[in-house]
N, C-alpha and C positions, 0 to 999 in steps of 0.2 A: 703622776706615775711614781712608783716607789721601787727601790732596788735594795738588795742586801747590803750589809755593811761592807766597807772596804777601807783600805788605808793607802796613804801616800808616804813615801819615805825618800829622804835624801841621805845617802850614805857614802858619798865619794868625796875625796879631798880635792878641792878645786885647783885647776891650773889657770890658764888665761881666760877661759870661758866661765861664765856664771853657771852654777850648778842648779838644776831645777827638775821638777817632775810635775805632772798634772794630767787633767782630763778635760773634755769638753762635750757639750751636747751635740747630737747629730744634726738637729734642726736649728734654724734661726727663728727668732720670735720678734714680733712687734707688739709690745704690751703683754702684761700678764702678772701672775703671782709665782714667785720662785723662792724655794726654801731648801734648807739643808740642816741636818743635825750634825754637829761637829764636836770633836774632842781634840784640843790643840796639843802641840808638842810640849811635853813635860820637861822639868829640870832646866838645865842651862840651855836656853834657846836663843841667846843673843845673836843678832844678825840674821835670823831665820824669819822669813815672812810666809804666813799661810794666807792665801787669797781666795776669795769667792766673789765672782764678778760677772757682769754682762758686758760684752763689747762687740761693736761692729768692726768690719775690716775694710775701712776706707782711709784715704789720706787725711780727711777731716772727720775722724771717728767719734762716735759717742761711746761712753763707758760709764758703768755704775759699779762702784768698788766697795767691797769689804776687804780690808787688809789688817791682819793681826800681826803686830810687831813683837817678836820675841824679846826676852830679857834675861838678865842673869838670874840664877836660882834665888828665889825668895822675893824677887821684884815683880810687880804686876805686869801682865800683858797690857799693851795699848791697842785699842781698836781704832783704826783710821778709816774714815769713809771719804769718798771723793766722787764728784760728778763731772764728766767730760761731755761737752756739747760742741759739735763742730770742730773737734780737735783741741778745744780749750778746756783745761782743768783748773788747777790752782784754787780749788774749793775745798781744801782739806778741813776736816773736823776730827778731833781726837778725844777719846774718852777712855777712862778706866772702866772695867767691868765690875759689877757688884758681887762677883763670885769668882772662883778659880776655874777658868775654862779648860784646865788640863785634867781635872778630877772626874769629869763626866761629860755627857753629851748635852749640848744646848742648841736651841733653834735660832737660826739666822735667816731672815726673810726680807724680800723686796716686793712691794706692790708698785707696778708701773702702769699708768694709764695716761690718757690725754690731758689730765688735769694735774697730776702730781706723781712724784716718786716718793715713797716712804720706806725707810729702813727700820726693821724690827729686830729686837733681841728678846727671845722668849716672849713674844707678843707685845713687848713694850716698845713703843716708837722711840727711836734715838735720833731721828733726823727726818725732815721733810723738805723736798725741793719742788716748788710749784711751777706750773707752766706760766712763765712771765714773758711770753713772746710779745705781748702788747707793750711791754716796757723796753723792748729791744734786746732781751736776753734769749739766747738760743735754748731750745728745749728738745730733748730726744724724742722725735715724733715720726721720723720717716726713714730711719736706718735700722733694719732688722739686726738683732744681736744674738749671738750664741752665749750660752752659759758656760763658764770656765771655773775651774779651781786649780790652784798651783801651790806648790811648796818650793820655795827658792831661797837661795843665799843672797842677801842684800846688806852685807855688813859694812858697806860704804856709807849707809845712811839710816838703817832701820832702828838701831839701838843707840840712844844718846847721840844722834847725829853722826854715827859712824865711829864714835870713840870706843865702843865695845865691839870686839871682833868675834866671829864665830869660832868656837873651840871644837875643832873637828875630832878631837879625842872622844867627844860625846856622841858621835855618829853611831848608828843611824838616827836621824830625826824623823819621828813618825807622827803624822796626824791621821785621825780616824774619822770616817764619815758614815752616816746612815740616813734613811728616810729622805732620800733625794726626791724632790717634788717639783714638777713643773705643771702649771695650769696656764699656758700662754697661747697666744694666737700665732700659729705657724705661718711664717712669711718668707718662703723660699723662692717665690715667683712674684712678678709684678702684679698678677691677678690676686694673689694671696695678700700682698701688701695693701691693695685697695680694700679688700674685705676687712682686714684688721683695722683699717682707719675708720670703719663704720662704728659709731658709738652704740652702746647698749647691748652688745651681743653676749657678754660674759658677766659673771657676778662682780668681778673686780672693776667693771666699767659702768656700774650703776650709780645713780646720783648719790647714794650713801657713801661712795668712795671718792667723791670729788675733793674731800678734805678730811682731816682727822676730826673725830668728835671731841666733845668737851673733856671726857675722861682721858682720852688719849693725849690731848694737849696738857692736861695736868701731869700725866706721867712723863711727857717730854720735858716739861719744866723741871721736874724732879731730877731727870738725867742731866739737864743743863746746870742745875744748881749744885749737885753733889758729885758729879763724875766727869764733867767736861773739863779738859785741860788745855785744849786749843780749839779755836773757832775762827776761821778766816774772816768771818763777819765782824769780829771785834778786834782784829789785828790792825791797829791804827798806824803802826809803822809801815806795814805793807800796803794798807788801803786807808789813807787819811779820810777819805769819804767812803763809808761802807758800800759794798756792791749793792746795786739797786734791788736785786732780788731778795736781799736779806730781810728787809722789812716785811715783804709779803710772806716770807717763810717764818716769820716771828722769831728771828734770830738776832734782833737788835731791840 
């Protein structure tokens, strides 16, 4: 489905509460293809996070995150991705983008099926997270999720670990969106969840989408080599033994 362009803005000076704005889908989905064209906050955006993500609403929730971390004028944005399964995250990866995301619209997309999650930027894969249930790693397969986007103040961690604070003299902070697209399996009832768990009903659940193809892996290696600045799989201080899913995801 597509919608007209729209914007989100944060233009208030914060008090004790964190300032944010956002929107969400009406339906919940179990698997699908989700994408949005976005133009991020320009200028001095330190401490401001623009997020595009899927999330369930349970105590042990699943979540699939794009988070764009603002920066001081002239410094590049950082794109952080994360995957939560059964309430556990701590799978951060961070990259620089190969363009200025404040100068025009770019496409950010997710393919989510029973075999893998794949994150795309302008059709270039930047991350894959495969179903490793057989290795004892939880995978998001049974919790329907809604699609969300938000623009929020997070200057306690977002820019240089919280050293750079939001300059509210630069408000309003505006992010723009267009070409909102969902091709997912609606799963708002138990009966719909059962249908969505049936393989082969949609194009994104065909055998060709069980994994990235050779050219896509070549592009992913390019992203890893030139633009990746943090990968939990290679953080030996945090994980002396790489998490077991990293080998299957080709991240070690």
